[in-house]
Every structure is written in C-alpha cells, then in structure tokens.
C-alpha positions as CSV (number, residue, x, y, z in Angstrom):
1,X,100.6,97.4,101.7
2,X,103.7,98.9,102.9
3,X,102.7,99.1,99.4
4,X,105.3,101.5,99.1
5,X,106.9,98.7,100.5
6,X,106.0,97.0,97.3
7,X,108.2,99.7,96.0
8,X,111.2,97.7,96.9
9,X,112.7,94.2,96.3
10,X,110.5,91.4,97.7
11,X,111.9,88.2,99.2
12,X,110.8,85.5,96.8
13,X,112.6,82.9,94.6
14,X,112.8,85.1,91.6
15,X,116.0,87.2,91.1
16,X,114.9,90.7,90.1
17,X,117.3,93.3,88.6
18,X,115.7,96.6,89.3
19,X,118.6,98.9,90.3
20,X,117.3,101.4,87.6
21,X,114.6,102.3,90.1
22,X,117.0,104.2,92.3
23,X,117.7,106.7,89.6
24,X,114.1,106.9,88.5
25,X,112.8,107.5,92.0
26,X,115.5,110.1,92.7
27,X,114.8,112.2,89.6
28,X,111.0,112.0,89.8
29,X,110.9,112.7,93.6
30,X,113.2,115.7,93.2
31,X,110.9,117.1,90.6
32,X,107.8,116.4,92.7
33,X,109.5,118.0,95.8
34,X,110.5,121.2,94.1
35,X,107.3,121.8,92.2
36,X,105.0,120.4,94.9
37,X,106.5,122.5,97.6
38,X,106.2,125.6,95.6
39,X,102.7,125.3,94.3
40,X,101.1,123.6,97.3
41,X,102.9,125.9,99.7
42,X,101.6,128.9,97.7
43,X,98.1,127.4,97.8
44,X,98.0,127.1,101.6
45,X,99.2,130.7,101.9
46,X,96.7,132.1,99.4
47,X,93.7,130.1,100.6
48,X,94.5,131.1,104.3
49,X,94.8,134.7,103.2
50,X,91.4,134.7,101.6
51,X,89.8,132.6,104.4
52,X,87.3,135.2,105.4
53,X,85.6,135.0,102.0
54,X,86.3,131.4,101.2
55,X,83.6,129.0,100.1
56,X,83.2,125.3,100.4
57,X,85.5,124.5,97.5
58,X,88.2,126.7,98.9
59,X,88.0,124.8,102.3
60,X,88.5,121.6,100.5
61,X,91.3,122.8,98.4
62,X,93.1,124.2,101.4
63,X,92.9,120.8,103.2
64,X,93.9,119.1,100.0
65,X,97.1,121.3,99.7
66,X,97.9,120.6,103.3
67,X,97.6,116.8,102.7
68,X,100.0,117.1,99.7
69,X,102.5,119.0,101.8
70,X,102.5,116.3,104.5
71,X,104.0,114.0,101.9
72,X,106.2,116.5,100.4
73,X,108.0,117.6,103.6
74,X,109.2,114.0,104.1
75,X,110.2,113.5,100.5
76,X,113.8,114.5,101.0
77,X,114.2,111.4,103.2
78,X,113.1,109.2,100.3
79,X,115.3,111.1,97.9
80,X,118.3,110.5,100.1
81,X,117.4,106.8,100.4
82,X,117.2,106.2,96.7
83,X,120.2,108.4,95.9
84,X,122.2,106.2,98.2
85,X,120.9,103.1,96.3
86,X,118.6,101.9,99.1
87,X,120.5,102.8,102.2
88,X,118.5,104.3,105.0
89,X,120.5,106.6,107.4
90,X,117.7,108.3,109.3
91,X,116.7,105.8,111.9
92,X,113.7,103.5,112.5
93,X,111.3,106.2,113.7
94,X,111.6,108.5,110.6
95,X,111.4,105.3,108.4
96,X,108.0,104.6,110.0
97,X,106.9,108.2,109.8
98,X,108.0,108.5,106.2
99,X,105.9,105.4,105.3
100,X,102.9,106.6,107.2
101,X,103.1,110.1,105.6
102,X,102.8,108.7,102.1
103,X,99.6,106.8,102.7
104,X,98.1,109.4,105.1
105,X,98.7,112.1,102.5
106,X,97.4,110.0,99.5
107,X,94.2,108.8,101.1
108,X,93.5,112.2,102.7
109,X,93.8,113.7,99.2
110,X,91.4,111.2,97.7
111,X,88.8,111.9,100.3
112,X,89.2,115.7,99.9
113,X,88.8,115.2,96.1
114,X,85.5,113.4,96.9
115,X,84.5,116.1,99.3
116,X,85.2,118.7,96.7
117,X,82.8,117.0,94.3
118,X,80.2,116.7,96.9
119,X,80.4,120.3,97.8
120,X,80.5,121.5,94.2
121,X,77.3,119.5,93.5
122,X,75.6,120.7,96.6
123,X,76.6,124.3,95.9
124,X,74.9,124.1,92.5
125,X,71.8,122.0,93.3
126,X,71.1,123.0,97.0
127,X,73.4,125.8,97.9
128,X,71.7,126.4,101.3
129,X,72.2,122.8,102.6
130,X,75.9,122.8,103.6
131,X,77.3,125.6,105.7
132,X,81.0,126.5,106.2
133,X,81.0,125.1,109.8
134,X,79.6,121.8,108.5
135,X,82.3,121.7,105.9
136,X,85.1,122.3,108.4
137,X,83.7,119.6,110.6
138,X,83.6,117.1,107.7
139,X,87.2,117.9,106.7
140,X,88.3,117.5,110.3
141,X,86.5,114.2,110.3
142,X,88.4,113.1,107.2
143,X,91.8,113.9,108.9
144,X,90.8,111.8,112.0
145,X,89.5,108.9,110.0
146,X,92.4,108.8,107.6
147,X,94.9,109.2,110.3
148,X,93.4,106.3,112.4
149,X,93.1,104.1,109.3
150,X,96.7,104.6,108.3
151,X,98.3,104.0,111.8
152,X,99.1,100.4,110.8
153,X,101.8,101.8,108.5
154,X,103.7,102.8,111.5
155,X,104.3,99.1,112.1
156,X,106.7,98.9,109.2
157,X,110.2,100.1,110.1
158,X,113.8,99.5,109.1
159,X,115.4,96.1,108.6
160,X,118.9,95.0,107.7
161,X,119.6,93.0,104.6
162,X,123.1,92.3,103.3
163,X,124.5,94.5,106.1
164,X,122.5,97.5,104.7
165,X,119.8,99.2,106.7
166,X,116.7,99.3,104.5
167,X,113.4,101.2,104.7
168,X,110.1,100.5,102.7
169,X,111.2,96.8,102.3
170,X,109.5,94.1,104.3
171,X,111.4,90.9,104.4
172,X,109.0,88.3,106.1
173,X,106.1,86.6,104.4
174,X,103.9,87.2,107.4
175,X,104.5,90.9,107.0
176,X,103.5,90.7,103.3
177,X,100.3,88.9,104.1
178,X,99.4,91.6,106.6
179,X,100.2,94.2,103.9
180,X,97.9,92.3,101.5
181,X,95.0,92.6,104.0
182,X,95.7,96.3,104.5
183,X,95.7,96.7,100.8
184,X,92.2,95.3,100.4
185,X,90.9,97.6,103.2
186,X,92.6,100.7,101.6
187,X,91.5,99.7,98.1
188,X,87.8,99.5,99.1
189,X,87.5,102.3,101.8
190,X,90.3,104.5,100.7
191,X,89.8,104.5,96.9
192,X,86.8,102.7,95.5
193,X,84.2,104.3,97.8
194,X,85.5,107.9,97.4
195,X,85.9,107.3,93.6
196,X,82.3,106.1,93.3
197,X,81.2,109.2,95.2
198,X,83.1,111.3,92.6
199,X,81.5,109.4,89.7
200,X,78.0,109.7,91.1
201,X,78.3,113.4,92.1
202,X,79.8,114.3,88.7
203,X,77.1,112.4,86.9
204,X,74.3,114.1,88.8
205,X,76.1,117.5,88.3
206,X,76.3,116.9,84.5
207,X,72.6,116.0,84.4
208,X,71.7,119.2,86.4
209,X,73.9,121.4,84.2
210,X,72.3,120.0,81.0
211,X,68.8,120.6,82.4
212,X,69.3,124.1,83.7
213,X,70.0,127.4,81.8
214,X,73.5,128.5,82.7
215,X,76.2,130.8,81.3
216,X,78.8,129.2,79.1
217,X,81.5,130.4,81.5
218,X,79.8,128.7,84.4
219,X,79.3,125.4,82.4
220,X,83.0,125.5,81.2
221,X,84.2,125.9,84.9
222,X,82.2,123.0,86.1
223,X,83.3,120.8,83.2
224,X,86.9,121.8,83.7
225,X,86.7,120.7,87.4
226,X,85.1,117.4,86.4
227,X,87.8,116.6,83.8
228,X,90.6,117.7,86.2
229,X,89.4,115.5,89.0
230,X,88.9,112.5,86.8
231,X,92.3,113.1,85.4
232,X,93.9,113.0,88.8
233,X,92.0,109.9,89.8
234,X,92.6,108.0,86.6
235,X,96.2,109.0,86.0
236,X,97.6,108.9,89.6
237,X,95.4,106.7,91.8
238,X,93.5,104.2,89.7
239,X,96.5,102.5,87.9
240,X,98.5,102.5,91.2
241,X,95.7,100.7,93.1
242,X,95.2,98.1,90.3
243,X,98.9,97.4,89.9
244,X,99.5,97.2,93.7
245,X,96.7,94.7,94.2
246,X,97.8,92.5,91.4
247,X,101.4,92.7,92.5
248,X,100.6,91.7,96.1
249,X,98.3,88.9,94.9
250,X,101.0,87.2,92.9
251,X,103.8,88.0,95.3
252,X,101.8,86.1,98.1
253,X,100.1,83.4,96.1
254,X,102.4,82.8,93.1
255,X,105.9,83.8,94.2
256,X,107.6,81.5,91.7
257,X,106.3,83.0,88.4
258,X,109.5,84.9,87.7
259,X,108.7,86.5,84.4
260,X,105.5,88.0,85.7
261,X,107.2,89.3,88.9
262,X,109.8,91.1,86.7
263,X,107.1,92.8,84.7
264,X,105.1,93.7,87.9
265,X,108.2,95.2,89.5
266,X,108.9,97.3,86.4
267,X,105.3,98.5,86.2
268,X,105.4,99.2,89.9
269,X,108.1,101.8,89.5
270,X,106.0,103.6,86.8
271,X,102.8,103.4,88.9
272,X,104.3,104.7,92.0
273,X,105.8,107.6,90.2
274,X,102.4,108.4,88.7
275,X,100.8,108.2,92.3
276,X,103.1,110.8,93.7
277,X,102.5,113.1,90.7
278,X,99.1,113.9,92.2
279,X,100.9,116.5,94.3
280,X,101.9,118.3,91.1
281,X,98.5,117.8,89.4
282,X,96.3,119.2,92.3
283,X,97.6,122.7,91.7
284,X,95.7,122.6,88.4
285,X,92.5,122.4,90.5
286,X,93.7,125.3,92.7
287,X,94.2,127.4,89.5
288,X,90.7,126.8,88.1
289,X,88.7,126.7,91.3
290,X,90.6,128.3,94.2
291,X,90.0,131.9,95.0
292,X,93.1,134.0,94.4
293,X,95.4,131.2,93.3
294,X,95.2,132.0,89.6
295,X,96.0,135.6,90.3
296,X,99.1,134.4,92.2
297,X,100.2,132.3,89.3
298,X,99.8,135.1,86.9
299,X,101.9,137.4,89.1
300,X,105.0,135.1,88.9
C-alpha cells in the first residue's frame, strides 16, 4: 500500500507506458492545492472563531478540515515531483513524510466522516447522550489511532532507478507484498468499518426522520448531509479502495498479464485523482452543516 506507491510504475515483466500521468497529476494536484488550501484553511479559521458555541458537528468538521490540510500542505512536494517527470529532489525524509501524510489525512478524514454521522444521529435521537468533552476525546482518539496505524508508511522512502531518485515507487517484490498486507488492514479497518458505520447511522437516521414530525427545513438539512457524505465516500474513497486492492492482487499474483496491468495502471491514475478530490468536496459539508462557514462563503 504505498498504495500511492501503486501510483507509480511497478517492477514486473510488462512494459507500461504511462508518462501521461505526470501531466494529469500535476494539473489535478495544483487545482486541489489551491482550492483545498483556501476552503479548508477558511474552515479551520471559521470553526475556531465560533468554538465557544460550536456543537458536535462543528467539532467533527474542524477536525476534518485539519485532516485535509495535513495532506494539502505537503502537496507542493508531489506537484514538483510530477512536474519533473518523476524526479524527487527533497530527500528521503520528506519522501517518507509525504507518503505518510497522504494516508494519515485520508483515513483520518474517513473516520471523522463516520464520527460526524454518529454525532448527527445521536443529536437527533438522543441529544443528551454525547457531550462536547466526550466528542473532543473521541476525535483525539481518532488522531492517535490513525497516526499509529499509518506509521508503517514511513518505511517507504526514496530509491534510485535509472540514475533518477524516485519517491512513491517501491521496487522490490518483498516491499510490494508488505504493501498488500497493509492494504488489507487499511481496507477493512480504515474504510469498510467506518463506511458501515456511516450506512447504519444514516439508515437509522432516515427511519427516525420518517417516523417523527419535523419541519421541512430540518428534514432537508439532514437529507443533504446524508447525500453529501455518501457522495464523498462513493466518489472519492470507494472506487480508490476497490481499484487499489485489485491492482495489488494482480501485481503480486499475476504480474505477467500485461493487458490487464495496462488497464489497471490507467484506472489507477483516475482513482487516485478522485481520492484526493475529497479535500475539495469536504467544504460542501462545511457549507451545509458548519456554523458560520456559509456566511463566509457568501461574503466572498
């Protein structure tokens, strides 16, 4: 799972022409960096400004925005790497940190989205059950758990191939096998379990909304949140995890099926671009749920 590592050429018998990825990644990452820095940076500012009256949802959204920024601040390193056609100039340490930041940010974001759903459900069904202090402790626990779980990504540093220093590109089969096992752990713990929590909480919330008399405005707000979170998960995270798992499986177990590897490499570029777009889609949640964020947008 330097599955971002999957983002690069793999060492197998099949020749793969994918130089187009350098332009694609450069353009997409520049767009993500500029928009993500603006809207997530503004979210952190706005949510901190209203912290004295923030609810459970705002606590989650603040942590979600911080998680997005942790990836965005290291994005210029990736932009430079792809702009230079796969030449890493920032040293081994920053290569490891850049890889770590991608997965730390992504899985923190997924857990905070799950938390947001749980908090929204509890605030409607049993508003007295979760206090602000409890929410802060839970969010802190997510940071610690995700940080510890993604530490193995620090093991993947630079390597030299064809006299060029590379990052995000493992070269040994033993490394790829370790990545595959890391992928299974991340798939189950980092995506499937939080996604199931999102599905269950939203299902229960919909059932509660249908059974209770509520204003149309309140119902519309809940439905909008449900749709947006499912949109982020199903557009950004679900395709990426499916593609990554399939790609790693065939890379390890069937490295000689060249036509398939060519297709998988092309779809990987698309899925990885979709995965990083979550930092641009999360601000939609801030606008519909976060206190003060919509007012900031309207003031632009």
